[in-house]
N, C-alpha and C positions, 0 to 999 in steps of 0.2 A: 563466408565469415567466418566468427572466428570466438574459441573460446577466452573469457576476460577471467583472471584468479588474482584477489587483492586479499594481500597477507600483511597482517599485524599492520596495517595501516593509519600512521598519527599525523595530525597536523595541528601545530602546537602558533597562534599567531600574541607574543610577548608572554603575558602569564596564562591567557585561554588556551583553555586544551577546545577545540572546535571537533575534533574526531579523534577517539581513543578506540585505537590498536583494534581497528575492525578486520575481520577476514570473515570473505565470501567468495565463491564461486558461480557466474556465470556463462549459461551452458551454449555450448556452439548452438546458433537459432533460437535461443530464449528469449522470451519478452518479459524483465526483470523490472520490476519497480522496486524505489528506495521508497520507502512512505514514512513522513512522521512530521510533527508540530513544526510551525516556525524557527529557526535556529537550532535543530536539533543534528546540523551536522548533512544534513544528506544533497544538498548543492554541491557543498565546499567538497565532497566525497566526488561527485561527479567531476567537478573541475579538477580533482587532480588525477583521473582516467582521462578525461581530454589533456590531461599538458597545461591547463590554465591558473594552473596552482601546484607548486612541487610539496611532495612531502614532507615533513618531518623527519619522518621515517618510514619503515616498511616496504614494500614493494606491489608494483602495478605489471602483470603477466599479460599480454592479449596475441593472441594464436603462437605460445608459447615463447615470447621474447619478452626480456623484462623493460618497460620504457617509461618506469619511473622517473627519468633523469634526462627523458629524452624531450625536446619542443614539441608541441602541437602541431607542429608540421607534420612533422616523423609517426605520424601513429597511426595515419590512415581512418580516422575517424570521421564521421559528420556530424555534429553541433548543432541541433534545434533550439532556439530559443524561445524565450513566452512570448517577448515583444517583436517576432517576426525576423526584422532587421533584415529588410531590404532593401534596393537601392532603388531610391522614388524616384531618380533623373532615368532610371533602365523601365520596360516594358516586361511584362511577365518573362516571355520568351529568353531576353537577353540577362535576364534575374535569374532564371534555372542553365542558362547557359553558359555564365560567369565561370563559377569553377574551373568548367572544361577549356573555354578559353586562354584563362591564367596559366593553364599547362602547355598552350602551343598544340592543342588535339586539333586535325584537320577538321577544316570548316562542314564538311559533306558529313564527316561522323558525327561532330556537336548537331547537327540537325537531324538528323536520326535518335539519337540519346534523347532528344528534347521531347523529340517527337514522341517515344517510346514513354518516357514520365509523362507526359501529359495524356496518352491515352489511359494510362495505368490508375491517376487519381481523376480520371475526368474532366478535365482542363485546358481539352484542344480549342474551344470556343472562344476563353479570353488570352492567348497569347501574344496576342499583338494590343493587349488596353493597358494603359498605363498602372501601375502599383495603386496608385492614388488612390484611384476611386472604388477600389475594390472592397468587398464584403469582408469581416473580421475571418470568414471561413475560409473565402478564397486564397485570403492574405497567407492564410494557414496553410492551405495547400502550396501554395508556392513557397511558401519557404521548407516545406516538405521534399519538394520536387528539386529546388537547390539542392538539397542532402542527397537528395537518392539517386541522382544523376552521377553521382562521379562513382558508383559500388564500393563505397568504402567496407571494411573488416566489421565495424560496428557504427549503429546510431546510438548519440545519448543526446537523452531531450529533457529539457531542464523547465516543467511545469510548462509543457507547449501551447494547453488547452484555458490555461488559466485567465485570458485575456478575450475569452468568450463568454458571449451571455448562457444561461442554462439549456436553451434546446439548440444551440449550435453546438454547445459544451457535450452534450450528451450524444448528440449523432456524428460530431468529428470521433470520438473515442469509438464509437464503433465502427467507423472508416478505418483509423489509425489498426486498433486490432483485425480488421480484415485484411486490409495492406498488410500488414506483417506475416499474418499467416501466408497469404500468396508467395510474399518474396523470402520466407524464414529468415531475418534478418534478425543478427544477435542486436539487441536494442536493450538500453538502462535508459531508465522513463522515470524523472523524480515528481512526486506530488503530495500533496497534504491531504488530498482529496481520496479519505481511504473506501469511497464505494468505486472509483473511481481505480484503485489499485486493485478491487476485489474484481471490478467486472474485466479489467483489460490483461491483468497481471497472469502469470505460468509461476513466476514463484514471487515474493514479496520479501524485503528484507525492513522490518520498523526500525527505524531509530530513535532514541530519544538523550540526550545533552549529549552528543557525538555516540553513545553506547547504540551496538546492534540488540534490540530487547526480545528480538524474536527473527528467526530466519525460515521462511518456507513457502508450500503451498496454501493459496487461499483459504480454501475447506481447512487445511490442518492448521492457519491461525485464529478462524474463526472459532473453531470447535475448542481447540486446545490451546486456548491462551498461556506463551509460557510466564509472565507475569501479570500482574493490575494494571499495569499501565497501557500494553495490547488489550488486556480485557476490558477497558474503559474505553481504548482509542477508536478500536475496533467492533464495528454494529452500531445501527440507529433504530429503538434504541439501545447505547451499551448492555453490557453484560452486568448485573446485579449482585452487589458485594457486598453480602451480611456479616459485620464485624460476630465476634463469638468468640472467646476464651475456655481454654481446659488441656485436657490430652485426649489425645486420638491413639491408639494401639497398630501396628500393623496390622494389617487384614481387616482393622478395623470399619463396616460399611455405615455406621449408625451416627450421626453427630447431635449431639444434643443442645438445643436452641430454642429460645423463647418458649420454655416449657412444652416441646415438642421434641417427640425423635424423629430427625429428618435423616433419608437417604443418601447414600454419600458412595463415592467407588472408594476402592481399597487401598491404601496407603502402604508404599513396600516398604517405608519407616516409621517407627512411632515418632511422634511429635508431640510437643506441648509448649503451650503458649497461645499470643493471638494469632488469631487466623479469619480469614476471609472465606466467607460460602460465597462460590460465583453460581451463578446459572442466569442464561439467555432467555428473555422474556418470552419468547417462544417455546419456552419450558418450565414456566409455570404454568400451573393449573389451577382452577375455581373450583374448589369442592368442600359444600356445606360437611362432610364426613370428617375433615383434615382437622388435627389438633394446632397446624398450627395458625393464628388468623391473623388480618390484617383487613383495616380500615379504608374502604374506597373514597379517596379524594378528589379524584378527576377520573373522566376517559373522554381519548382523545379518537374521534370515528373516520376511519379511513377505507369505508368503503366496503370491502371485504371481512376487511379487519377490524380491530378497535384497540389502541395503547389506554390499558388500565393501570391507574398508579395508583398503589396502596400502603397506609401507613402502618408498620410493625413495630414489633420490640427492638429489633435493629435495623433499624432504619425503612426509608422509602424502597419498594417494589416495584418495578413495570411489567407486566404482564399484556403479555399478545393474544388475544381473544379473539372471537369470530364475534361477526357484529349482530346475532342474531339473539346473542347475551346479553339481557339485561343488564345496565353498571349501573347503580345507583349514588352519588356518594354520601357518604355518609353511612352506608351498609356495613357490616362488618361480616365476613364471607370466611372462608377458610380456604388457605392454601396447599397447593400439594407442591411438590419438585419432581423431576424426572431425572433420577437419581444418576443414570446412566450417562447425561448432560452436564453433569454438576463439577467444578475444579476446585478445589481447596485450595486455596493461598496462606503462605507465612503473612501475616499481615506486616512482620516490620522489616525483613527484606522485599518484600513483592514480590514475590519469586513461587512460580504454581510449586506444591509439596508432588513430590510424584507418586505416580500412581501406574497400575497396567495401561490405564486409557492415554496419561499423558505422557509416557516415558519418551515417544521420539516428537515430542513439541518441545521440548527447554532447545534452549538458545546453544545453536550450535556456532562455531569459530570463534 
């Protein structure tokens, strides 16, 4: 397998810039997620790594070799598409064997390789069946088998689970991650589903409008979002973002908001202007003694927990609390926030203001 290094990658389509000077590194054997909404540039980035699109500028290194101008056939990668792209006139065995047969590999060796891949994917019993009658999950396994059988340097996957229903999607996500852990194959995976990215990825790049908003481990991105976009895109429900204004001195740990004094992480530098107070729902506490107040307007029961929506002076707040706590619409309650889990944002730029907590979470590359 191989390291993939992207440096100042840019792609323009006429007057439209799809990817703007992206830089990141996929470590050897890493399961790497390109995450973002439709049109953010993630698939275009993947297609440039694959050689299906040529970059306008920048460099792509695979296993130490610059391949930005090489055709896809010269990059030793395997691409798995969302729509499977299987040959309908061939059975499962022949679909998996096709890449090896086209390379002129001896038939005996092909049989060995196909049998090995079938064992890994658990599809030995369907090798001689036509692909047309297979379930979506089995068709995806066959598509994966055709990629795996080549032993490429890296795997590139463009929303491979997008065509599956919810139950199959969750099961296949678990199978894909388990397969990766067995093979330790360098994998770049495109998805718009933040839960899928958090569940499967070792590292995540979050993109928006062709720009990398943040690059890091799932827990880092969730706990310390580098921008307001990341804060609102990652998490279900997403981070609460409460607008306020004023001036914060370097080292200050108190924010004046809604007539109350709220805890916050100490900023490295002073800041004055429009800001947003960011806190995840699980770090919002209902407390009758708290000075900051909110009116309960809805409660969503989730079994062991519930999501309570409250109206405050700074906008709506969602809190994740235990289901044993009564939450009655129309009730006014006090709200407290875990200061160590708060992020303060510059509301104009959308960037997190630097503190000792989020220093490592700001975008790199």
